[in-house]
N, C-alpha and C positions, 0 to 999 in steps of 0.2 A: 141968426146967421153965425157961422163959425169962421174964425179968422185962421188962416193958415200960418204956421210958423215960418218965418223968413228963410230959415235954413232948409226947409223942406220943399221950397219952391223949385220947380223944375224948369229949365230952360231948354226948349227944343232947338237943336242946332240944324236939323234938317239932313243929317247924315243918312245915307241909304246904304243898308248892309244886305249882303247876300242872305238868302234863306238859311244856308248852312251855318252862317255866322249867328243868325238869331237863335237857331237851334242850340248852338254850342252855349250861348249866353243863358238860355233858359235851363239847359242841363246844369250848368255851374250854379245857377240860382237854387235849383232843387237840392244839389249836393251840399251847398253852403248855407242855405237859408238866408241869403242876402238879396237885397234889391238889385235890379239890373245896373243901376248907377254904381253901386258898391262893387259889383263883380267887375264892371268895365274899369273902374278906377284902380282896383287892386291888380287887375290883369295888366293894365298899361304900366303901373309901377314896377311890377315884376319884370315885364319886358324891358323897360328902361334900364333897370338895374343889371339885367343879364347883358345888355348891349354894352353898357359901361364896363362891366367886368371883362368881356371878351376883347374890348379895345384898350384894356389897362388904364382906364380913365377914372377920375373921381367926379363927384357932382360939382365941386369947386371948379374943376377945369372946364367943365361944359358951360358953366354960367358966366365965364369971363367974357 
């Protein structure tokens, strides 16, 4: 019996995404050779940073 690494344990949150969103994630996976979790995480961080820049905010201002 193989033990899974704790860091590789995936937790399903039950989010339902549109088919076109799933396709976009798949395309990004192919281009980057990353897992869907990595693609989503990096995409969210990029979007988060973009919003902060547009609003002239820093991460420390958001976490207050």
